Structure formats: C-alpha cells, structure tokens
N, C-alpha and C positions, 0 to 999 in steps of 0.2 A: 820557760813560759811559751805556750803555744801562741801562734799568730791569731789575732782577733778576726772573727768573721762578721760581715755585715749583711743584713737582709735588705735588699732594695726592691721596691715595686716601681716600675717605670714603663713608659710607652716607647716601643721600638721606633727609632727615627726613620726607618725605611718602610715598614709595613703598618705601623701604628698599633700593633698588638700589645695589650697590657701583659706584662711579664713580671714574675717574681724570681729573683736570682740571689743566691748567697755567694758573696765574693770576699776577698781579702782587702779590696780597695774601699776607701771611704766614699768615693764618688760612685754613683750608679752607672752601669754600662749604657751605651747608646743603642746597642742592637740586641735583638733576642737570639740571633744565631749568626754563625759565620757567613751563611748565604746572604742574609740581609745586609751584612757589613760589605760584602763584595758588590751587591747590587747598588749600594749607595756611593760607591767610589766615583770620583770625578771622571767624566767621560762615558760612564756606563748608562746613566739615566738620560734619556732623550725626551724632548717634549713630544706630545702626540702627533703634531703636524710633521715634524722631522722624521719620526719613526715610521709613519705611514708612507712618507716619500721614499725612505730607504727600502721599505718592503715592496713598494710598487716597482722600484728600480730592479730589485732582485727578481720579482715576478716576471717583468718584461724580458729579462735576459733568458728566461727558460720557456717562454710561451711562443707558439707559432700561431700568430694571428692571421686568420683567413676567413673567407665566407663559410658559414656553418660552424662546425666544432673547432675550438681552439685547442690544438694538440699540445702535449707537454713534452719538452725535450730534456727535462730534468729527471730526477729519480722517481720511479713509480713503484708502489708496493705490490705485493703478490696478488692483490685483488684488482689491480689496475688503476688505483687512485694515485694521482700525482701528489708528491710530497714537497713541501716547502717549509722549512723550520723558521720560526720567528719568536724571538724572546718577548717582543712587545705584545703580540696577539695571542700567544700561547696556543697557537693552532698548528696542526701538522699537515693537513690536507689542503692542497693549493686551490681546489674548487671552492672551499669555504673561505679562504683568504680572498679569492676573486670576488665572491659575493660581498664581503666586507668592504673591499676597495671600491667596487663599482656601484653597489646598491646601498646596503645599510648594515647595521649590527645584527647579529644572529641572537634572537632571544634564547635564554637558557632552556635546555630541553628540546630545542628544535633541530631538525636536520636540514641540510641543503640537498634538495632533490634535483636530479638531472631529467629534463624533459626529453632529451635526445637518447637516453639509454646508453650513453657512452661515458663510463666512469672516469676516463682520462681527460674529458672535455673540461675546459675552464672558462668557456664563453659565458659571461654573466647573463646574456639573453636566454641561455638554455638552463639557467638555474633559478630555483625558487625555494622558499622555505616551507617546511611542512612538519607535521608530527610523525612519530614512529608509526602510528596507525595508518596514516595517509601513505607513507613510504611502503608499508606492507601491501596495502590495497593496490597501489600502482604496480608493484612487482608482480602481483597475481594477474592483474590486467595485461601486463606485458609478457606473461609466461616466464618470469624469472624467479618465481617463488619456490620454496622447498616443496617437494612432494615425495610420497613414499613409493619405493620401487618394490614390487612384490617379489617373493622368493623365486617364482617361476621366471619372471623377467630377468632377475639376477643370474639365474642358471643359464638362460638363453644368451645373455650378454657374455657370460664366461665361455660358453661354447664358441660363439662367434670370434671372440678374442683369441682363443686357443687355436682356431682354424687358420688364423693369420691371413685370411682372404680379404679382410676389411681392416681399414685403419681405425684407431681408437676414436678419431673424430667422426668417422662414418657410423660407427656403432652408437656413439652418443646421439647423433642426429636421428638414427632409426628409432631409438627408444625415448627420444626427447629428454635425455638425461644430460647431466653435465660431464665434462671431461674428468672432473674430480671424482665423480661417482664411478665412472668407468675405470679410472686408475685404481680406485680402492678395490673394486671387484677383481681387477687384474692382479693386484698385489695380494689381497687377502682371501679372495674367493667369494666374498659376500659383503653386504653392507649391514651394519648393526645399528645404523642411525639414519636420519633423513639425508637424502642426497639432494644436492642443489642443482637447479637448472639455470644456466646463464651466468 
C-alpha cells in the first residue's frame, strides 16, 4: 500500500505567504521554501535597529569621510558606483544605503541622484531622490546623456585612433564622446547604437 499524501494550506512562518503543499506528513510545513527556513534560523533575523547599526558599521569601514565627496575604498562596479551588500536592506549600491542611513527610506521607483556628478560619492549631502525622468534631465543638463555619433565622426575617430598620434582619452574629448564609444569604434570600426558621454 502506498504512503498517504496530505494536502496542507498554511501560512509561511518567515514570509507570511499563503502556500498549498502536498506532503506525507500529517502536520503542515512551517515554511514555503528552504530559503525561508534558512532566514528564520536563530541568529539570522535581526531587529531593525540592530541591522541598521551593523550596516552603518560596515559602511563606515569602507568610506573616506572628508570635506566634499566621500570616496569609497570598497568594491566599485564598472560604472563607478560603490557596492555594499546588505541582507537587511536588499540594496547593492552604497550611495543608496548612505541615503537610507543618513536621510530616509527610498520610495519605490525612485532613484538616488548625485548633485556632485561623482558616482563613487557617498556623502548624503550630495544625494537626493528623484524620478527616472529627473535623472535623465539632469544628465542632459550636465552633458552626460547619450547622443548619436554620425558615421562621418565615427570615421574621423577611427582615423585618429589608427594614426596613434593621440590617446583614446584625447580623441574622446575632441569629439565629446565617451571612452566606451571610442573603444567600440577602435575595436569594431563603428558604432551601431547610441554612444554614451560621461
């Protein structure tokens, strides 16, 4: 005779999600997934105040506080944004964590914008929240937004790069293009998409 199966409808002890599960046990499970089970283990869950204290401690170990921009001595991604992982905040970028620690929560769908145009800065006085539209408008104002490079300019860039008389940085400045755009033209001979400045 086959073992009996029981259908249980229960609320997960960790996330509170309503779940239906078929098991061989008479009693319902406590968790909807192994991840929720792991999260609910003793010592994993911290109260909000203690979590923020731990995050602040980790943040202060990696930041260089000074007048003006607070530079980051931890890991920085390829776009120049400082990274600080946190289980509690579910944030990756340190400037967003800085805003949460020193100012307030970030509403859903909002960005943390830099008034100093320095992506690695974590000084809360240089940070403000804004929408995606505001972010794009500010990038245009600061000449950091995407623009199209004409085929003629791409050809001119390629000629200057091939001549080896100018560095890639100098060529980028001459045409107000990004290093990324110049590198793509150098590698592939042309750009098939928007090139980014800044």
